[in-house]
Each structure stands twice: as C-alpha cells, then as structure tokens.
N, C-alpha and C positions, 0 to 999 in steps of 0.2 A: 493884327492877328500874328501870334507867335507860332511858327512852324518848326517842328523838331524832326530829326531824322526818323524817329519812331512813328510820328504822324504820317510821314511819307511812306514808310513801310506798310502801315495800315491802309493807306490810300491805294497803294499798288495791289494789295491783296483783295480789296473790295471789288465786287462785280460792278462794272460801269456800263452805262447804256448811252448810245449815241442819241442826241436830241435834235429834232428838226430834220430838214431835208438839206443835205449838203450838196454843193456843186463845186467843180473845179473851175476857178475863175482865172482869167488871164492875169499874169503878173509881170507887167512890163518893167524894165525896158528890154529884157531879152526876148527875142522872137520865139514864140511857142511855149514860153514859161507859164506854168500853171501852179496855182496854190489852192489848198483846201484848208478850211478851218471849220471844225464842228465841235460844239460844246458837248460835254459829257455830264451825265447825272449819276448819282450814287443813291440807291434806295429811295428814289422819289423825293429826295430832300431839296431838289432844285439847287444843289451846290453849284456855285459859280466859280469861275477861275480855272476849271479843268477842261482842257481841250485836246482834241486830236488834230494835228496839223500835218500837212504833206506838201511837198514840192516836187515837181517833175517837169518834163518837157514833152510836148505832144509829138515832136518830130524825130527825136533821137532813137536810134536802135543800137543796143537795147534801151528801153525806156528806163533811164536811171533817175535817181532822186533820193529823197529822205522822208521818213515818217517820224513824227515827234509826239510824245506825250508831254504836255505842258501844264504846269500848275502855277497860276498867278504870274505868268510871263517867264517862268524858269523851266528849262528843259529837265525832265525827270528821267526819261528814257528816249533813246533815239535809235533808228535803224537806217543804214545807208544801203541803197539798192543799186547794184551794178556800179559801184564807185569807180571812177576812172583812174584814180591814183592810189598808190600804196598808203598804208597808215602804220605808223610806229607808236606803240604804247610807250609811255614814259617809264623810266627806271625809278619807281617810287617804292619805298619800303611798306607803304600802306596798302599795296595791292598784292594779290597772291603771286608767288614766284613764277607760276606757270604763265602769267600774263605780262610780267615785267619785260619791257624791251621787245616784246613780240612784234614782228613785222607782218602785217596782213596784206596780202597781194591785191593788186588792182582787179576789179571785176568781181571779187568775192564779196558777197553780202556780209555786212558786219553789224553787230548789235552792241550798243553802249548801255549796259544795264545800270540801274541805280546801285545795285549791290557792289559794283566795281568802282563807282564814282560817287559814293556816299559822302557828301560834304555839304554842310550848311554853316554859315550862309555861303552862297555861291558868288564868286566874283562876277562882275558885270561881263556879259558876253560869253560866259562859260558854256560851251556847247558839248561838254563831256569829253574826257580825254582818253579813257581806257575802254577798249573794244575787244570783242571776241568774234571770231569768224563763225558764220552760220553754216552748219553742214546740212546737207539735204538739198533736194531739187526745188528751187524756187525759180521757175523759168519765166516769170513775168512780174510786172509791177503789181498786177492784181493779186497774184499769189503771195507777194510780199505783204500786201495790205492785210490779207487774211491771217498770215503768220503773226504780224505785229499785233493785230487786234486780239488774237488768241493769247499771245504772250503777255499782253497788258490787261487781260481779263475784261475786254470790251465786247459787249454784244450789240447786235445791230450790224447792218452792212453799209459801210460808206460806199459811195459811188466809185466806180472805176474811172480813172482819168481818160479823156479822149486820147486816142493813139492813131496818128496819121504818119507812119514812117515815110521818110523821104529817101530817095537814092542819093548817095554822095558820089558825085561824078568828078572828083578831083584827080 
C-alpha cells in the first residue's frame, strides 16, 4: 500500500469510530503502567491499521501519559498529558516561525499535530518532533482523552484508565 501525505490528510478529516470494547491493560515492567489499544473504523469499511493508543500510570498524580493516533504502526498525531519535562521544538525552516525553537513548559499538555509534522516516509522510531501547547483547562487524563478524540474526529468513548493515586512520602 502506498500512503501519501494527502491520504493521511483525508484520513484525519474522516469521521472515525472506536471498534470493540477497550480496556487498559497492565504494561510491565514499570509498576502501575497501563496501555490501551483500540482499533478504529471509517465508514463501516472495516479499515485495518488505524488505532487509538494510550499509555499512563494508575498511581501517579497527576495521571500523566500520552495518547496516539496510529496508522499501520506509524504515529500520525500525539498528545502528551501532564508531561514531566520541557519540550523544545527544532529550528526547522519547514515549520511555521511561530513554532520554531519554541520551548513548552513541563506539566503543560502538548499536541503534536500531523500538520506540523507532515513527513513521509517517516524514519523508524519517529514519534513526531513539533508540538504546540494546549490552552484550556484539561484537569484530568479523562478530559484529555475526550479532547484528543474530538481533535482526531473519533466518536465513541474509550474507557477511562484506572486511577489509584498514592501518597508520596519521601
């Protein structure tokens, strides 16, 4: 199958539906690590290779992690929720000046849209390099899931991850 940037543009605009019953599964070796994988369908076509994925931890406060829209193993869009470290966008002439070299602060949700990372073929392990900070109140991982699904035009409700915050007594 030949995938073009234009085909991915169309894929992103198409209404997508979550298929099946998803659940957050343990993802060892990290204690409390959880992973979600749910296939997506477009127009009842049974299209394969398109997935909603998520990673988080049931014990951390705030519940941080990431959400991904994946097509045949390649990340198309990504969102980091409560990221613990800062992120610096690269200085590339291919991205808008407003995003070049921007440093996004720790703890601020960030979104890595296809529009800013539009590149095919993708190098192995490319997890998208250019991000924008999300403005607005997303006070939980559950709220971030809803935001991500709306932004990616995904209908259906994925399950919320289990959340069992622990006190850190260090």
